[in-house]
C-alpha positions in Angstrom: 105.5 63.1 88.5 107.2 66.4 89.1 108.5 66.9 92.6 108.9 70.0 94.7 112.3 71.5 94.0 112.5 74.4 96.4 111.0 75.8 99.6 111.0 79.6 100.1 110.8 80.5 103.8 110.0 83.8 105.5 112.2 84.7 108.4 110.8 86.4 111.6 107.8 84.4 112.8 108.4 81.5 110.5 112.0 80.3 111.0 113.4 82.6 113.7 112.0 84.8 116.5 109.0 82.8 117.8 106.0 85.2 117.9 107.9 87.7 115.6 108.6 89.8 118.7 111.4 92.1 117.5 109.5 94.0 114.8 106.3 94.2 116.9 108.1 95.6 119.9 110.3 98.0 117.8 107.2 99.3 116.0 105.1 99.8 119.1 107.9 101.8 120.8 108.5 103.9 117.7 104.9 105.1 117.7 105.0 105.6 121.5 108.0 107.8 121.1 105.8 110.0 119.0 103.1 109.9 121.7 100.9 107.6 119.6 99.5 104.5 121.1 98.8 101.6 118.7 97.5 98.2 119.5 99.2 94.9 118.8 96.4 93.9 116.3 97.1 97.1 114.4 100.8 96.3 114.3 100.2 92.7 113.2 97.7 93.5 110.4 100.3 94.7 107.8 103.1 92.5 109.1 105.5 91.1 106.5 105.8 94.1 104.2 108.8 96.5 104.0 108.9 98.3 107.4 108.5 101.8 106.1 105.4 100.7 104.2 104.3 99.0 107.4 104.4 102.3 109.2 102.5 104.0 106.4 99.9 101.3 106.5 99.4 101.8 110.3 99.1 105.6 109.9 96.4 105.1 107.2 94.2 103.0 109.6 91.1 105.0 110.5 91.6 104.9 114.3 95.3 105.7 114.1 94.7 108.5 111.5 92.1 110.0 113.9 94.4 109.7 116.8 97.2 111.4 114.9 94.9 114.2 113.9 93.8 114.8 117.5 97.4 114.9 118.7 98.9 117.1 116.0 95.9 118.9 114.4 96.7 117.4 111.0 97.1 114.1 109.2 100.4 112.3 108.9 102.7 113.4 106.1 105.8 112.0 104.5 108.2 113.5 107.1 106.2 111.9 109.9 106.5 108.5 108.3 110.3 109.1 107.9 110.6 110.2 111.6 108.8 107.1 112.9 110.8 104.8 110.6 114.0 106.3 111.8 113.0 105.6 115.4 111.9 102.1 114.4 115.3 101.5 112.9 117.1 102.6 116.1 114.8 100.3 118.1 115.1 97.3 115.9 118.9 97.5 115.7 119.1 97.8 119.4 117.1 94.6 120.1 117.4 92.5 116.9 120.3 90.4 118.2 118.1 89.3 121.1 115.4 87.9 118.8 117.2 85.6 116.4 116.7 82.3 118.0 115.7 79.5 115.6 112.1 78.3 116.0 111.9 74.7 117.2 111.6 72.2 114.4 113.4 74.4 111.7 116.7 72.5 111.9 114.9 69.2 111.5 113.0 70.5 108.5 116.2 71.8 107.0 117.8 68.3 107.4 114.8 66.8 105.7 115.0 69.2 102.8 118.8 68.5 102.4 118.2 64.8 102.5 115.6 65.1 99.8 117.7 67.5 97.6 115.2 70.3 98.0 116.7 73.8 97.8 116.0 76.4 100.5 115.4 80.1 99.7 114.0 83.0 101.7 112.3 86.4 101.6 111.7 88.9 104.4 110.1 92.2 105.3 113.4 93.2 106.9 115.9 95.4 105.1 119.3 93.9 104.0 121.1 95.4 107.0 118.5 93.9 109.4 118.4 90.4 107.8 122.2 90.3 107.7 122.2 90.4 111.5 119.5 87.8 111.7 121.0 85.5 109.1 124.5 85.6 110.7 123.0 84.5 114.1 120.9 81.8 112.4 124.0 80.5 110.6 125.7 80.2 114.0 122.7 78.1 115.1 122.9 75.9 112.0 120.2 77.3 109.8 121.7 78.3 106.4 119.3 78.9 103.5 120.8 78.8 99.9 119.5 82.3 99.2 118.4 85.3 101.1 116.9 88.5 99.8 115.5 91.5 101.6 112.5 93.8 100.8 114.7 96.8 100.0 116.7 94.8 97.4 113.7 94.8 95.0 111.5 97.5 93.5 108.5 96.4 95.6 108.3 94.1 98.6 105.4 91.9 99.5 102.7 91.2 98.4 104.5 91.7 95.1 106.4 88.5 94.2 109.6 90.1 93.2 111.7 88.7 96.0 110.4 85.3 95.3 111.3 85.7 91.6 114.8 86.5 92.6 114.9 83.3 94.6 113.9 81.3 91.4 116.7 82.9 89.5 119.3 82.3 92.1 118.2 78.7 92.7 117.8 78.0 89.0 114.2 77.0 89.2 112.0 77.3 86.0 108.6 75.9 87.1 106.9 77.9 89.9 104.6 74.9 90.4 107.6 73.0 91.8 108.1 75.7 94.5 106.5 76.2 97.9 106.3 79.5 99.8 106.1 79.1 103.6 105.2 82.1 105.9 103.4 83.4 108.9 101.5 86.4 107.5 98.8 87.1 104.9 101.3 89.0 102.7 103.5 85.9 102.7 100.5 84.0 101.3 99.8 86.7 98.7 103.4 86.7 97.7 103.4 82.9 97.1 100.1 83.0 95.2 101.1 85.9 93.0 104.2 83.9 92.1 102.2 80.9 91.2 103.7 78.7 93.9 102.3 76.3 96.5 101.6 78.5 99.5 101.6 77.3 103.2 100.7 79.3 106.3 102.2 78.5 109.7 100.3 79.5 112.8 102.3 78.8 116.0 105.3 81.2 116.2 103.6 83.5 113.8 103.2 87.3 114.0 99.5 86.8 113.4 99.1 84.7 116.6 101.6 86.9 118.3 102.3 84.6 121.3 105.6 83.6 122.7 106.4 79.9 123.1 105.9 80.2 126.9 102.5 81.9 126.4 101.4 79.1 124.1 102.6 76.4 126.5 100.7 78.0 129.4 97.5 79.0 127.7 94.3 77.2 128.3 93.7 74.6 125.6 90.3 75.9 124.6 91.6 79.5 124.4 94.6 78.5 122.3 92.5 76.4 120.0 90.1 79.3 119.4 92.9 81.7 118.5 94.7 79.2 116.3 91.5 78.3 114.4 90.9 82.0 113.8 94.4 82.4 112.3 93.9 79.3 110.2 90.7 80.6 108.8 92.2 83.9 107.9 95.1 82.2 106.1 92.9 79.8 104.2 90.5 82.6 103.3 93.6 84.5 101.9 94.2 81.5 99.6 96.8 79.4 101.4 96.8 75.8 100.0 97.5 74.4 103.4 97.9 75.8 106.9 100.0 74.0 109.5 100.1 74.4 113.3 103.9 74.5 113.4 106.9 74.3 111.1 107.7 70.7 112.1 104.7 69.6 110.1 106.0 70.8 106.8 107.6 67.5 105.6 104.1 65.9 105.8 102.7 68.6 103.5 105.7 68.2 101.1 105.2 64.4 100.9 101.4 64.9 100.4 102.0 67.3 97.5 104.7 65.1 96.0 102.5 62.0 96.2 99.3 63.6 94.8 101.1 65.6 92.1 101.6 69.4 91.8 100.7 70.1 88.2 97.7 72.2 89.2 98.2 75.0 91.6 94.9 76.8 92.4 
């Protein structure tokens, strides 16, 4: 029976930066600096794609489009996207080093994968300059994937599977059915599915849930359950094969897939 050979992880919200706070805060402030107020839900919806595309997606939302028109008497143009992105870059680089802490459970999962000779790859919505900062800090904390690629290193980022394809080349993997993609956003799930891989969603720590570790620890159980169940439903509806509460549960899913066989990926 063919076993899983590689796990391809997302970064912010999956392996580092619990709650995916850096891009959320940087994005919110970039719009505010143009006197445009956007909600956290609007920021989270396109999370995981290349950041300039993320800004474009927000500006194309009906409410934001109307708000922009009311403010400037026209709809957003290319130079507006570039201006907001430039501000986003300034914001993210000023705060990124403060949001690189490894998510609890990641190092244990890494140890499990190493013990079972499973390779570790990664993709991200960050640019190479951004992920270089994150990866260097992660390395200092003990998390060291075998391969890292950023959204601006391929022709198209997520949901296109091109970053994942580059992982397969670098890790020398032929059969996509022996690969698992793990992420915290809907475009992570789409990326994995388009590549023909097993695809796993992670709820706690995710940008979709958007809660810090402290907020989760102090939230009323029923409220937290309602919110996590909603995220699980969205991920499963998007096509995820499995959705787990937190990254520490991943070895159980790996063992389940290896035991039952992975020759038929839906």
